[in-house]
Steps between C-alpha positions, in 0.01 A plus 500: 500500500607845383188522284295430814691748699450768243122435489475534880699832496286626217186421708629675798590807297159505347332489843716775651376733213151510645578533870787617726498394865715666754552352846636712770578350845508746777825503684489297821522707829769339721504561884810384669437379854672274772383176655667227690506138392620280206474564135155470360337640182136502404334632188121534451364548146138635498233444243544852359880437452618707804765332711632525861847366581637490852862394557679453833879445510689284762659828624167645588467736210184480290328645195135515406409595147138586400453498122169604363348321198651590160289756311415391132384753257391373151461752230328390176541728184221479249403690183187603690689688768735657239213632286386727785676855490613612840331838469166345404211448757588134529866566516438726791273237675774246446769726655258574800462128552884452481554777754232358747659157472841638571387682811332175629827308448711767671256497796513123524881500484515762791273266699727209457811708583340650819387149620851353440674790681257462795545126515884523495484759784307268717720210419815696580357622822411126600839375419668779684301401815600145454858592455506710818347217696753255376786743590376548851465131549849434361640770734346327807665173392834674453482641857388173673753277667519121550175319540314829450641531148342176388158607640540849354591340157187275495290803606650716228413245231149494606475875505661529153280228348189681639619836381576364138166326486330820577700682237412231248121538579533876445686447172239255364219729598667798325575297187131378485375856506731627238419190277130600540554856415702391189219277370247779549713743334568281206128434468437873492736529206339219320156672542641835390652335182165327416305831534751678291486233223115540495518877465760473220291245319185718528690803380616314187162360430338844524764634264428232251128555524547875443724437194250256352214768500 
């Protein structure tokens, strides 16, 4: 058993010597809101890895968290890359490709942040409206007397249910939009990485051709 374990560890170490993978999960943006009703919690995991979690407590307090997909960057070190001096023509082309990719990634991340902030603002506004309608309805119930109180209570429940449904629809719509923006932004980053890899490979190939002459 110890011999088998040692063999597996040696294999993992040998593999990590050729490539290093770093995964960074962007911090989830949490918007605290209020909603009437019981305790519920829903989490939606999308194909790109992003997730939307909405929780409502029995006391009416709720939280909605929008977590964009984790960004994974794989860096492979080879003797080919190391053989190109940074001050050479190929080295400068590689640096240029790296810079272009970094700018594209930064732009995509800003797009995700902007979309998330906008969605949270819309959801907060929708929940605030629902909370106000619920407060107004409950106030009418409190002021009612006798038989009117029962009628007012039934009417209040209906108004609160409609208000919460409207807020839920607004939340879903906002989450769908931010998810779409996140998928598009991640696609832009993937394209930028592919283009940068192509430019780096071309620069190294040209350097080797020049050295072979």
